[in-house]
C-alpha positions in Angstrom: 106.2 39.8 122.5 103.2 42.0 123.5 103.7 44.8 126.0 101.9 43.0 128.8 104.1 39.9 128.4 107.2 42.2 128.3 106.2 44.0 131.4 105.6 40.7 133.2 109.1 39.4 132.1 110.8 42.6 133.3 108.9 42.5 136.6 110.0 38.9 137.1 113.7 39.8 136.2 113.6 42.7 138.6 112.2 40.5 141.4 114.8 37.8 140.7 117.6 40.4 140.6 116.6 42.0 143.9 116.2 38.6 145.5 119.5 37.3 144.1 121.5 40.4 145.1 120.2 40.1 148.7 121.5 36.5 148.7 124.4 36.9 146.3 127.4 34.5 146.2 130.1 33.5 143.8 127.9 30.8 142.2 124.9 32.9 141.2 127.0 35.9 140.1 127.0 35.0 136.3 123.2 34.6 136.4 122.6 37.9 138.2 125.0 39.6 135.8 123.0 38.5 132.8 119.8 39.6 134.5 121.4 43.0 135.4 122.6 43.5 131.8 119.1 42.7 130.5 117.5 45.2 133.0 120.1 47.9 132.1 119.1 47.6 128.4 115.3 47.3 128.9 114.6 49.0 132.2 116.6 52.2 132.5 115.1 53.1 135.9 117.1 50.2 137.4 120.3 51.7 136.1 121.7 52.8 139.5 120.9 49.5 141.2 122.4 47.5 138.4 125.6 49.6 138.3 125.9 49.4 142.1 125.7 45.6 141.8 128.3 45.7 139.0 130.6 47.7 141.3 130.3 45.0 143.9 131.2 42.4 141.3 134.3 44.4 140.3 135.4 44.7 143.9 135.0 40.9 144.4 136.9 40.2 141.1 139.7 42.6 142.1 140.0 40.9 145.5 140.2 37.5 143.8 142.7 38.6 141.2 145.2 40.0 143.6 144.8 37.2 146.1 147.3 34.4 146.2 144.9 31.9 147.9 144.0 29.1 145.6 140.7 28.4 147.5 139.6 32.0 147.2 140.6 32.0 143.5 138.4 29.0 142.9 135.5 30.6 144.8 135.9 33.8 142.7 135.6 32.3 139.3 132.0 33.5 139.1 133.0 37.1 139.8 135.8 36.9 137.1 133.3 35.4 134.6 130.8 38.2 135.4 133.4 40.9 134.8 134.3 39.4 131.4 130.6 39.7 130.5 130.1 43.2 131.8 133.1 44.7 129.9 131.8 44.2 126.3 128.2 45.1 127.2 129.1 48.5 128.8 131.4 49.3 125.9 128.6 48.7 123.4 125.8 50.7 125.0 126.6 53.7 122.7 127.0 57.5 123.0 123.7 58.0 125.0 125.0 55.9 127.9 128.6 57.3 127.9 127.8 60.3 130.2 126.6 57.8 132.8 129.1 55.0 132.3 132.2 57.1 132.2 131.7 58.8 135.6 130.6 55.5 137.2 133.9 53.9 135.9 136.0 56.7 137.2 134.4 56.7 140.6 134.8 52.9 140.8 138.5 53.1 139.8 139.0 55.8 142.5 137.2 53.6 145.1 139.2 50.5 144.2 142.5 52.5 144.2 141.7 54.0 147.6 140.8 50.7 149.2 143.8 48.9 147.6 146.3 51.6 148.4 148.5 49.0 150.1 148.7 47.0 146.9 151.5 47.9 144.5 150.3 49.9 141.5 151.9 47.4 139.1 149.9 44.5 140.6 146.7 46.5 140.6 147.1 47.5 137.0 147.9 44.0 135.9 144.7 42.6 137.4 142.2 41.6 134.7 139.2 43.3 136.3 141.1 46.6 136.5 142.2 46.2 132.9 138.6 45.7 131.8 137.4 48.6 133.8 140.1 50.9 132.3 139.1 49.7 128.8 135.4 50.6 129.6 136.5 54.0 130.8 138.7 54.8 127.8 136.0 53.6 125.3 133.3 55.7 126.9 135.5 58.8 127.2 136.0 58.9 123.5 132.2 59.1 123.1 131.9 62.2 125.3 132.3 65.8 124.2 135.3 67.9 125.2 133.7 69.5 128.2 132.4 66.2 129.6 135.8 64.6 129.0 137.6 67.4 130.8 135.3 67.0 133.8 136.0 63.3 133.9 139.8 63.9 133.7 139.5 66.4 136.5 137.7 63.9 138.6 140.5 61.4 138.2 143.2 64.0 138.9 141.5 64.9 142.1 142.3 61.5 143.6 145.9 61.0 144.7 145.6 57.2 144.6 144.7 56.7 140.9 147.5 58.5 139.1 148.2 55.3 137.3 144.7 55.2 136.1 145.0 58.8 134.8 148.1 57.8 132.9 146.3 54.8 131.4 143.1 56.6 130.5 145.1 59.7 129.4 146.5 57.8 126.5 143.3 58.4 124.7 143.3 62.1 125.5 146.9 63.2 126.2 146.2 66.7 125.2 143.7 67.0 128.1 145.6 65.1 130.7 149.1 66.7 130.2 148.3 70.3 131.0 145.9 69.4 133.8 148.5 67.1 135.4 150.9 70.0 135.5 148.5 71.9 137.7 149.0 69.3 140.4 151.8 69.2 142.9 155.2 67.9 141.8 154.7 64.4 143.3 151.2 64.0 141.8 152.2 65.3 138.5 155.3 63.1 138.4 153.1 60.0 139.1 150.7 60.9 136.3 153.3 61.8 133.8 155.3 58.7 134.6 152.4 56.5 133.7 151.6 58.6 130.7 155.2 58.2 129.4 154.5 54.5 128.7 152.5 55.7 125.7 155.1 57.3 123.2 152.6 59.5 121.3 151.7 61.2 124.6 155.3 62.6 124.9 154.6 65.3 122.3 151.6 66.6 124.3 153.6 66.6 127.5 156.3 68.6 125.8 153.8 71.1 124.4 152.2 71.6 127.8 155.5 72.0 129.5 156.8 74.6 127.0 153.5 76.5 127.2 153.9 76.7 130.9 157.5 77.7 130.7 156.9 80.5 128.1 154.0 81.7 130.1 156.2 82.0 133.2 158.8 84.2 131.5 156.4 86.3 129.5 156.4 90.0 130.4 153.1 91.1 132.0 151.8 92.8 135.1 151.3 89.6 137.2 154.7 88.2 137.9 153.8 87.0 141.4 151.5 84.4 139.9 154.3 82.9 137.9 157.0 83.0 140.6 156.8 79.3 141.4 156.6 78.0 137.8 160.3 77.6 137.0 161.2 76.1 140.4 158.2 73.8 140.0 159.4 72.7 136.5 162.9 72.1 137.8 161.6 70.1 140.7 159.3 68.1 138.4 162.2 67.5 136.0 164.3 66.2 138.9 161.5 63.7 139.8 160.3 62.7 136.3 162.4 61.5 133.4 159.6 62.2 130.9 159.5 65.9 132.0 163.3 66.2 131.8 163.3 64.6 128.3 160.5 66.8 127.1 162.2 69.9 128.4 165.6 69.1 127.0 164.4 67.9 123.6 165.6 70.3 120.9 167.0 72.5 123.7 168.7 74.8 121.2 165.3 75.8 119.7 163.7 76.2 123.1 166.4 78.3 124.8 167.2 80.8 122.1 169.3 83.9 122.8 166.2 86.0 123.4 164.6 83.4 125.7 167.9 83.2 127.7 168.0 87.0 128.1 164.5 87.0 129.5 165.2 83.9 131.7 168.2 85.6 133.2 166.0 88.6 134.1 163.3 86.5 135.6 165.9 84.5 137.7 167.6 87.6 138.9 164.4 89.2 140.1 162.9 86.1 141.7 166.0 84.3 143.0 165.5 85.5 146.6 162.0 84.2 146.9 161.3 81.2 149.1 160.1 79.2 146.1 163.6 79.4 144.6 165.3 78.1 147.7 165.7 74.6 146.2 167.2 75.9 142.9 170.8 75.4 143.8 173.9 74.6 141.7 173.9 71.1 143.1 170.3 70.6 142.0 171.1 71.9 138.5 174.1 69.7 138.2 172.1 66.7 139.2 169.6 67.6 136.4 172.4 68.0 133.9 173.9 64.7 134.8 170.6 63.1 133.6 170.2 65.4 130.6 171.2 65.2 127.0 174.7 66.2 125.8 173.1 69.0 123.8 172.3 70.7 127.1 176.0 70.6 127.9 176.8 72.2 124.5 174.3 74.9 125.2 175.8 75.5 128.6 179.3 75.7 127.0 178.0 78.3 124.5 176.7 80.6 127.3 179.6 79.9 129.7 181.8 82.3 127.7 179.7 85.3 128.6 177.9 84.2 131.7 179.8 83.8 135.0 177.2 81.6 136.6 177.2 79.3 133.6 180.9 79.1 133.8 180.8 78.2 137.4 178.1 75.7 136.8 180.1 74.1 134.0 183.2 73.6 136.3 181.0 72.2 139.0 179.4 69.8 136.5 182.8 68.6 135.1 184.1 68.0 138.6 181.0 66.0 139.5 181.3 63.9 136.3 184.9 63.1 137.1 183.9 62.1 140.7 180.9 60.0 139.6 183.1 58.1 137.1 184.9 56.7 140.1 182.1 54.2 140.3 182.2 52.2 137.1 179.0 50.3 137.9 177.0 53.6 138.0 175.5 54.7 134.7 175.6 58.5 134.0 173.0 59.5 131.4 175.0 62.5 130.3 178.0 60.3 129.5 175.8 57.8 127.7 174.3 60.6 125.6 177.8 62.0 124.9 178.9 58.6 123.7 175.8 58.3 121.4 176.4 61.8 120.1 180.2 61.5 120.0 180.4 62.9 116.5 178.8 66.2 117.6 181.2 66.4 120.5 184.3 65.8 118.4 183.2 68.3 115.7 182.8 70.9 118.4 186.2 70.0 119.8 187.7 71.0 116.4 185.9 74.3 115.8 184.9 75.5 119.2 186.5 78.3 121.3 189.2 77.6 123.9 186.8 77.1 126.8 184.6 74.7 124.7 187.7 72.7 123.6 189.1 72.2 127.0 185.8 71.4 128.6 184.9 68.9 125.8 188.3 67.3 126.2 187.5 66.6 129.9 184.1 65.1 128.8 185.9 62.9 126.3 188.3 61.7 128.9 185.4 60.5 131.1 183.7 58.9 128.0 187.0 57.2 127.0 187.6 56.0 130.5 184.2 54.3 130.6 184.0 53.2 126.9 187.4 52.1 125.5 185.8 51.8 122.0 185.2 55.6 122.0 188.8 56.1 123.2 190.0 54.4 120.1 187.6 56.2 117.7 188.5 59.6 119.3 192.2 59.0 118.7 191.5 58.0 115.1 189.2 61.0 114.5 191.6 63.6 115.9 194.6 62.2 114.1 192.7 62.6 110.8 191.0 66.0 111.3 193.3 68.0 113.6 194.6 71.0 111.8 196.4 72.9 114.5 198.7 72.4 117.5 196.0 73.2 120.0 193.8 70.3 118.9 196.8 67.9 119.0 197.6 69.1 122.5 194.1 68.2 123.5 194.6 64.8 122.0 197.7 64.3 124.1 195.6 65.5 127.1 192.8 63.0 126.3 195.3 60.1 126.0 197.2 60.9 129.2 194.0 61.8 131.1 192.3 58.5 130.2 195.3 56.4 131.1 196.0 58.0 134.5 192.4 58.8 135.5 191.7 57.7 139.1 195.0 55.6 139.1 197.7 56.9 141.4 201.2 57.2 139.9 202.6 54.8 142.5 199.9 52.2 142.0 201.0 48.7 141.0 198.3 48.6 138.4 199.6 51.6 136.5 201.9 49.6 134.3 199.1 47.1 133.5 196.7 49.9 132.6 199.4 51.7 130.5 199.9 48.5 128.4 196.2 48.0 128.0 195.7 51.6 126.9 198.8 51.4 124.7 197.0 48.7 122.7 194.0 51.0 122.3 196.3 53.8 121.0 197.9 51.4 118.5 194.4 50.5 117.3 193.4 54.2 117.1 196.5 54.9 114.9 195.7 51.9 112.7 192.1 53.0 112.2 193.2 56.6 111.5 195.6 55.4 108.8 193.0 53.1 107.2 190.2 55.7 107.3 192.5 58.4 105.9 193.4 56.2 102.9 189.7 55.4 102.4 188.7 59.0 102.6 191.2 59.9 99.9 189.2 57.7 97.5 185.8 59.3 98.2 184.3 61.7 95.7 184.2 65.3 97.1 181.9 68.1 96.1 184.6 70.7 95.9 186.2 68.9 93.1 183.0 68.9 91.2 182.1 72.5 92.0 185.7 73.7 91.4 186.2 75.2 94.8 189.3 73.2 95.7 191.9 75.2 97.7 195.2 75.8 96.1 197.2 74.1 98.8 194.8 71.2 99.4 196.4 68.2 101.1 195.1 64.6 101.2 193.7 63.2 104.3 196.6 60.8 104.5 199.0 63.8 104.3 197.2 65.5 107.2 197.4 62.3 109.2 201.1 62.1 108.6 201.7 65.7 109.6 199.8 65.2 112.9 201.9 62.0 113.6 205.1 63.9 112.8 204.2 66.7 115.1 203.4 64.3 118.0 206.6 62.3 117.4 208.6 65.6 117.4 207.0 66.5 120.8 207.9 63.0 122.1 211.6 63.3 121.0 211.9 66.8 122.5 211.3 65.4 126.0 209.5 68.6 127.1 206.0 67.1 127.1 205.6 65.0 130.4 202.5 63.2 129.1 204.6 61.8 126.1 207.6 60.5 128.1 206.3 56.9 127.7 206.3 57.3 123.9 202.6 56.3 123.4 202.5 57.7 119.8 205.9 56.4 118.8 205.1 52.9 120.1 201.8 52.9 118.3 203.4 53.9 115.0 206.1 51.3 115.5 203.3 48.7 115.9 201.8 49.8 112.6 205.0 50.0 110.6 203.8 47.4 108.2 200.7 49.4 107.3 202.7 52.7 107.1 205.2 51.0 104.8 202.3 49.6 102.7 200.8 53.1 102.4 204.1 54.5 101.2 204.5 51.7 98.7 201.0 52.2 97.4 201.4 56.0 97.1 204.8 55.9 95.2 203.5 53.3 92.7 203.0 54.8 89.3 200.3 52.2 88.6 198.0 53.1 91.5 194.4 54.0 90.9 193.6 57.7 90.8 189.8 58.1 90.8 188.5 61.4 89.5 187.1 64.1 91.9 188.9 62.5 94.9 191.9 63.4 97.0 193.8 60.5 95.4 193.9 62.5 92.2 196.1 65.1 93.8 199.9 65.0 93.4 201.2 62.1 95.5 204.7 63.2 96.3 203.9 65.6 99.2 202.0 62.7 100.9 205.0 60.3 100.1 207.4 62.8 101.7 205.2 62.9 104.8 204.9 59.1 105.1 208.7 58.8 104.7 209.3 61.3 107.5 206.9 59.3 109.7 209.1 56.2 109.1 212.2 58.3 109.6 211.1 59.5 113.0 210.2 56.2 114.6 212.7 53.8 116.3 213.4 50.7 114.3 216.6 49.7 116.1 214.9 47.8 118.9 216.5 49.9 121.6 213.4 51.6 122.8 210.9 48.9 121.9 210.9 45.4 120.5 212.5 45.3 117.1 210.2 45.0 114.1 209.5 41.6 112.6 211.2 40.4 109.4 208.0 40.9 107.5 207.8 44.5 108.6 211.4 45.3 107.7 211.1 43.8 104.3 207.9 45.8 103.6 209.5 49.1 104.7 212.7 48.4 102.7 210.7 47.8 99.5 208.6 50.9 100.1 211.8 53.0 100.8 213.5 51.8 97.6 210.5 52.7 95.5 210.3 56.1 97.2 214.0 56.7 96.5 213.5 56.2 92.8 210.4 58.4 92.6 212.4 61.1 94.3 215.0 61.0 91.5 212.4 62.3 89.1 211.6 65.4 91.2 212.4 68.6 89.2 213.2 70.9 92.2 216.8 70.2 93.2 216.5 71.1 96.9 213.3 69.0 97.3 215.0 66.2 95.5 218.1 66.2 97.7 216.0 66.5 100.9 213.8 63.5 100.0 216.8 61.4 98.8 218.5 62.2 102.1 215.4 61.0 104.0 215.4 57.7 102.0 219.1 57.2 102.7 218.5 57.7 106.4 215.7 55.2 106.3 217.9 52.6 104.5 220.7 53.2 107.1 218.3 52.6 110.0 216.8 49.5 108.4 220.1 47.9 107.4 222.1 48.8 110.5 220.7 45.9 112.6 219.5 43.5 109.8 221.6 41.8 107.2 218.5 40.6 105.6 217.3 44.2 105.1 220.7 45.1 103.7 220.6 42.2 101.2 217.1 43.1 100.0 217.9 46.9 99.8 221.0 46.4 97.7 219.3 44.0 95.4 216.2 46.2 95.0 218.4 49.3 94.4 220.6 47.6 91.8 217.8 45.7 90.0 215.6 48.8 89.7 218.4 51.0 88.6 219.7 48.6 86.0 216.4 47.3 84.6 213.4 49.5 85.4 214.9 53.0 85.9 217.9 52.6 83.5 216.9 55.8 81.6 217.3 57.9 84.7 221.0 57.0 84.9 222.0 57.3 81.3 222.1 53.6 80.7 221.3 52.0 77.3 218.9 49.1 77.2 221.4 46.5 76.2 220.7 44.2 79.1 217.6 42.2 78.4 214.7 44.0 79.9 211.6 41.8 80.3 209.5 44.8 81.3 210.0 46.7 78.1 208.2 46.0 74.9 210.0 43.9 72.3 211.6 45.7 69.4 210.9 44.8 65.8 214.2 44.1 64.3 214.8 44.2 60.5 216.9 41.6 58.7 219.7 44.2 58.2 220.0 44.5 62.0 220.2 40.8 62.8 223.6 39.3 63.5 222.9 36.2 61.3 222.2 38.3 58.2 225.2 40.6 58.9 227.5 37.6 59.0 226.0 36.3 55.7 226.7 39.6 54.0 230.3 39.6 55.2 231.3 36.6 53.3 230.5 33.1 52.0 232.5 31.3 54.7 230.9 28.9 57.1 229.9 30.5 60.4 231.1 28.5 63.3 229.4 28.5 66.7 231.1 30.8 69.2 233.6 31.7 66.5 235.2 35.2 66.3 233.9 35.4 62.7 230.4 35.8 64.0 231.1 39.0 65.8 234.4 40.7 64.8 233.3 42.9 61.9 234.0 46.6 61.9 231.6 47.1 59.0 229.7 45.5 56.1 231.3 45.0 52.7 229.8 47.4 50.3 228.4 49.7 53.0 231.4 51.0 54.8 232.1 51.3 58.5 229.1 50.7 60.8 227.5 54.0 61.8 227.8 55.2 65.3 224.6 55.5 67.2 223.4 58.7 68.8 223.7 57.3 72.3 227.4 56.5 71.7 228.1 59.9 70.2 226.4 62.1 72.8 227.8 62.7 76.3 225.8 61.9 79.4 223.9 64.9 80.7 224.9 66.3 84.1 221.6 65.3 85.7 222.3 61.7 85.1 225.7 62.0 86.8 223.8 63.4 89.8 221.4 60.5 89.9 224.3 58.1 89.8 225.9 59.8 92.7 222.6 59.7 94.7 222.3 56.0 93.9 225.8 55.3 95.1 225.0 57.3 98.3 221.9 55.1 98.8 224.0 52.0 98.3 226.6 53.2 100.8 223.7 54.0 103.3 223.0 50.3 103.4 226.5 49.7 104.9 227.8 50.9 108.2 231.3 50.6 109.6 234.2 48.8 108.0 232.8 45.4 108.3 229.4 46.6 107.0 231.0 48.3 104.0 233.0 45.2 103.1 230.0 42.9 103.5 227.8 45.3 101.5 230.4 45.8 98.8 230.7 42.0 98.6 227.0 41.7 98.1 227.2 44.4 95.4 229.9 42.4 93.6 227.9 39.2 93.7 224.8 41.0 92.6 226.5 42.6 89.6 227.8 39.2 88.5 224.4 37.7 88.9 222.6 40.5 87.0 225.1 41.0 84.2 226.2 37.4 83.5 223.9 35.6 81.2 224.5 32.2 82.9 226.1 30.7 85.9 229.1 29.2 84.0 232.6 30.6 84.2 231.7 33.0 87.0 234.4 31.8 89.4 237.5 33.7 90.5 240.2 31.9 88.4 241.2 33.4 85.1 241.6 30.8 82.3 244.1 30.8 79.5 243.6 33.4 76.9 243.0 30.8 74.2 240.0 29.5 76.2 238.2 32.8 75.8 238.8 32.7 72.0 237.5 29.2 71.6 234.7 28.9 74.2 233.4 32.0 75.9 234.1 34.9 73.7 230.4 35.6 72.9 229.6 35.4 76.6 232.4 37.9 77.4 231.2 40.2 74.6 227.7 40.2 76.0 228.9 41.0 79.5 231.2 43.7 78.3 228.4 45.3 76.3 226.0 45.0 79.3 228.6 46.6 81.6 229.4 49.5 79.3 225.8 50.3 78.5 224.9 50.4 82.2 226.4 53.4 84.0 225.0 52.1 87.3 226.9 48.8 87.0 230.2 50.6 86.3 229.8 53.0 89.2 228.8 50.2 91.6 231.8 48.2 90.4 234.1 51.1 91.3 232.5 51.4 94.7 233.1 47.7 95.3 236.7 48.2 94.3 237.1 50.8 97.0 235.9 48.3 99.7 238.6 45.7 99.4 238.5 42.7 98.8 235.0 42.8 97.4 236.2 43.4 93.9 237.6 39.9 93.8 234.1 38.4 93.7 233.4 40.4 90.5 236.4 38.8 88.7 234.1 37.5 86.0 233.2 41.1 84.9 236.8 42.2 84.9 237.8 39.1 82.9 235.1 39.8 80.3 236.3 43.3 79.8 240.0 42.2 79.6 239.2 39.4 77.1 237.2 41.6 74.8 239.9 44.3 74.9 242.5 41.8 73.9 240.6 40.5 70.9 239.3 43.8 69.7 242.7 45.6 70.0 244.3 42.7 68.3 241.9 43.1 65.4 242.4 46.8 65.2 246.2 46.7 65.5 247.6 50.0 64.3 245.3 50.6 61.3 242.5 52.3 63.3 244.5 54.2 65.9 242.4 57.4 65.4 239.0 55.7 64.9 236.1 56.2 67.3 236.1 52.5 68.1 239.7 52.7 69.2 239.0 55.6 71.4 236.2 53.7 73.1 238.5 50.8 73.6 241.1 53.0 75.3 238.4 54.4 77.6 237.3 50.9 78.5 241.0 50.0 79.1 241.5 53.0 81.3 238.4 52.2 83.3 239.5 48.5 83.7 243.0 49.4 84.9 241.8 52.1 87.3 239.2 49.8 88.8 241.7 46.9 89.3 244.3 49.3 90.7 241.8 50.7 93.1 240.9 47.2 94.3 244.7 46.3 94.7 244.4 43.5 92.2 247.5 44.8 90.3 250.5 45.2 92.6 253.4 47.5 91.9 254.7 48.0 89.2 251.7 46.6 87.3 249.5 49.2 88.9 251.3 51.8 86.8 249.9 50.4 83.5 247.1 53.0 83.9 249.7 55.8 83.4 251.3 54.1 80.5 248.2 53.1 78.6 247.5 56.5 76.9 251.0 56.4 75.2 250.9 52.9 74.0 249.9 51.7 70.5 247.3 49.0 69.9 249.9 46.3 69.5 251.7 47.4 72.6 248.5 47.4 74.6 247.8 43.8 73.4 251.2 42.7 74.6 250.8 44.4 78.0 247.4 43.0 78.5 248.4 39.5 77.6 251.8 39.2 79.2 251.3 41.4 82.2 247.7 41.7 83.2 246.2 38.4 82.0 249.1 36.1 82.8 249.5 37.6 86.2 245.9 37.3 87.2 245.8 33.8 85.6 248.7 32.6 87.8 247.7 34.7 90.9 244.0 34.3 91.2 242.2 37.4 92.6 241.0 36.1 95.9 240.0 37.6 99.2 242.6 35.4 100.8 245.3 37.8 99.4 244.1 40.6 101.7 244.8 41.0 105.4 242.7 42.8 107.9 244.4 45.3 110.2 243.4 46.5 113.7 241.1 49.1 112.3 239.1 46.6 110.2 240.5 47.7 106.9 241.5 45.1 104.3 244.6 45.7 102.3 247.3 43.9 100.3 250.9 44.1 101.6 253.1 45.4 98.7 256.2 43.7 100.1 254.6 40.3 99.9 253.1 40.5 96.5 255.9 41.6 94.2 255.3 40.2 90.7 258.1 38.1 89.2 260.0 39.5 86.3 258.0 37.3 83.9 255.1 39.6 84.3 257.0 42.9 84.2 259.6 42.4 81.4 257.2 43.4 78.7 256.6 46.7 80.4 260.4 47.2 80.9 261.1 46.5 77.2 258.4 48.9 76.0 259.6 51.7 78.3 263.3 51.1 77.2 262.2 51.0 73.5 260.4 54.4 74.0 262.7 55.9 76.5 262.2 59.4 75.1 258.6 59.4 75.9 258.2 57.0 78.8 261.6 57.2 80.5 260.2 59.1 83.4 258.2 56.1 84.4 261.2 53.7 84.5 262.6 54.8 87.9 259.1 54.9 89.4 258.3 51.3 88.3 261.6 49.5 88.3 264.3 51.3 90.2 263.2 50.1 93.6 262.7 46.6 92.3 266.3 46.5 91.0 267.7 47.8 94.3 265.8 45.2 96.3 266.9 42.4 94.0 
């Protein structure tokens, strides 16, 4: 197009634009806008006129956008369409146009904001024309130099009505907007910064501007009067603006260092009486702290120890917190922050000074009251990591304070709240136990670095020590907050888990990962767990009794703990721990027959089969847990019988067993176990085991029932089958022909097991329990008869004969103790050492065996007196002469040696007859 044609076209556009503007309406707005854009690009002299028209278009579009009238909205579609065309064009004009477009946009925004001051800022900002205008402003501001941008920002800050626009536009230049906004009044600055806070990257610039202003205010110079209002201004601004408060309190420890605090105290003391500081009151500061981060509270705690004002402010703050928590629907930012940073608060509670500990305990009470989950986690944390009585006392204070907070003692809801919080305490104890066991299996650096303390305890051990201390305080009755037994009830509710922890710890097969607490010696932790179980109530008098599942779990754990204690080297520690196990068994079995049955069975089975070496027993009883022994042919009974002679070996015949030696090889050699005496330590273990068995019985009836169970268990564990285990004694010939090998096995099993013999004597003392072990007595008597008959008088001095006499003495003493042999048969025990083998055979056959065969050892023979003791009346159980004549004849025959026994045994009988 030639210049003349171009000039003609521009002239026509200008005439049309002027004519159209004078008669403008909603219909011709898009055409006029296109014409105006063309003039703006090709005819710069028309710039002011075109921009003035664009301003009118924006005003019309804003009116339409914020109007709710559908008719006006339809009429304003042309204005909205024009605005959508203006935005991209003004943004694309380039850097040369930016100095003109940016101020025009700012003035237009200020004009719109002033005219629409009655419209809410949110509605104004959300209008599409305003959004387009803000985008144009932001785009053109970025094209200006720093000085021009600063002037534009200052223009916007000068208008009180467009703070929202400053916040929006300031996102592009937050470093310019933030410090200039702080030069305004508190309300204006709050409005600007509030809108600026919607842009997260701007927060950093706001913080930098605030800190610069703060440090400038406390800097030492010769013009303090100019800075007198800065700190009150910042506090006022923080009270009105969350972004300012957040920026000031972010990394507060780095901002308010010790040097800064000293200077701040000087400034406050010198300027406190000025009028600008009149609003800086404790109440205003507490209001700020309620909205601040919990790290501000920690900083206040640090300075409260040396600063009186900080201490007073702290007390005021804590009281205000407790008061504000009366309204559960009200959210307190400080409490929310404390809940989010709960780990920091708890750590400080452990290692802080006394003021910090007590103040943080009050904070935790408020947090726990508002957030029950934090109440549970706080209990769990302190139970694991408390290392002194002071921290445990704070735990008690937190528990009682949370339960009774804002609830009067006479309120009807107090019991309901107590039960609800008791469930929380139970859960806290459960979590503490679980986390302590998990922590013991975590790898720790001090194991790898070799810096482990010499008396290091496991986390589970520390947990138990804390529980023990709290239970001790409960039982003392001197701690009012523990009168409801919150800890004891919580532990009783977790008995199954505590018992499981003890059972796991005492197990020899448990995993012990390297470089973990689990690799430390386990017995101190086991002692602590046992003491926890020993201190809780399992009788059901103070709380509901434990379930059957819980009782069985604790019984099994206690039995395992008892046997581990028998292997302790230190005598005093061993006796103390065994006494604890016995007390536990007594408590468990006192009110539960099921617990008694399980405890007796576990004690006997473990002692006879798995821990037999600890009691001096020989592994004659089949032990399925031990590895099978490789026997040679010379050790097998079949080959021994074949070497003895060519006769046919009959099943269950005495020829298969009665050989004192092997032809051609002499008498069978005695084993080392037979030759050596039992060491004293094994006798002690036997006594401790018998004490544990007796602990499972209580009172006369309990002892009889327990001893009866022991007798039945011994028969069950020693007898190889269920046949011939009844009370009646058969004929002597029956044992020769049918059951001799069974009797020999039972005799060998009984003799090789010291525990079985000791338990049998205990059963004999609790009459009539020994009657139910008649099968064991019968087996010993039958084998004595047959072996002594084989020896006769040829091997009187042999070791085998000596062992038979010992077995005879033990049999007679046991039966006499159990009153199975009435007078004068009970005196056979005194005669036995002086009798020969043939005389012993006669006495056993004619007196003991025939009497028990005809008078079956039965509990029916015993009567119960008023004290609950069972005994056999001597006047009603005199044996006939048939069973005593053999004894009489032997004494008469050997009157020189045994004459002193005659009047004791027979004189009274002759007088009565």
